C-alpha positions in Angstrom: 47.3 45.1 111.7 45.7 45.7 114.5 48.5 44.3 116.0 50.6 46.8 114.5 48.3 49.6 115.0 48.4 48.9 118.7 52.6 48.2 118.8 53.1 51.8 117.3 50.2 53.2 119.8 52.5 51.9 122.5 55.9 53.3 121.2 54.8 56.9 121.1 52.8 56.5 124.6 55.2 54.8 126.6 58.3 53.3 124.4 59.4 56.3 123.3 59.1 58.0 126.9 60.8 55.7 128.9 64.0 56.8 127.3 63.7 60.8 128.1 62.5 59.5 131.7 65.2 57.4 132.5 68.1 59.7 130.9 65.7 62.8 133.1 66.9 61.0 136.2 69.5 59.6 136.1 70.8 63.3 135.1 68.9 64.5 138.1 70.5 62.0 140.4 74.4 62.5 138.6 74.2 58.7 138.3 77.4 57.4 137.6 78.2 57.0 133.8 79.3 53.7 133.4 75.0 53.4 134.5 74.4 56.2 131.6 75.8 54.5 129.3 73.7 51.4 129.7 70.7 53.4 129.0 70.6 52.1 125.5 71.7 48.3 126.2 68.6 48.5 128.3 66.4 50.3 126.5 66.9 48.2 122.8 66.9 45.0 124.3 63.6 45.9 126.9 62.1 48.3 124.0 62.0 45.2 122.0 60.1 43.2 123.9 57.5 45.6 125.0 56.7 46.6 121.6 56.6 42.6 121.1 54.1 42.4 123.8 51.5 44.9 122.8 51.4 43.6 119.1 50.4 40.7 121.4 48.3 41.8 123.4 45.9 44.5 122.9 44.7 44.6 125.5 48.0 44.9 128.1 48.8 47.7 125.7 46.0 49.3 126.0 45.7 49.6 129.9 49.8 49.8 130.7 49.8 53.3 127.8 46.4 53.9 130.0 48.3 53.5 133.0 51.6 55.1 132.5 49.3 58.3 130.9 47.8 58.8 134.1 50.6 58.3 136.3 49.4 55.1 138.0 52.8 52.9 136.9 55.8 55.0 136.8 57.9 54.3 133.4 61.4 53.3 134.7 58.6 50.1 136.8 58.7 48.9 133.0 62.5 48.3 132.9 63.6 44.5 132.9 65.6 44.1 136.1 66.1 40.6 135.4 67.2 42.1 131.7 71.1 42.0 132.7 71.6 45.2 130.6 68.8 46.5 133.0 69.6 45.3 135.8 71.8 48.5 137.0 70.1 51.1 135.5 66.7 49.1 137.4 68.5 49.5 140.9 69.9 52.4 140.9 66.6 54.1 140.0 64.9 52.3 142.6 67.4 53.3 144.6 67.3 57.4 144.1 63.4 56.8 144.2 63.7 55.6 147.8 66.1 59.0 149.4 
């Protein structure tokens, strides 16, 4: 039950804003359509993995939520670059952040 509560908080404060930030950053960077179309696949797989982790490790969920809300960690940094659905997006966001 407590794990469900932390998962819900994590979804509201971290996972949902990830989608909004990634879409905004890709739009601002005028990313290719192929990269933008992968966002939903990436967020589905990464989002569910993050929620599972948050439900199992409340301390990680709280610490990550605080780090994200205070700006210590960017939401896009939580994307799993090793995930085939997220690899192109993570690479593109990293490259556009460096420019």
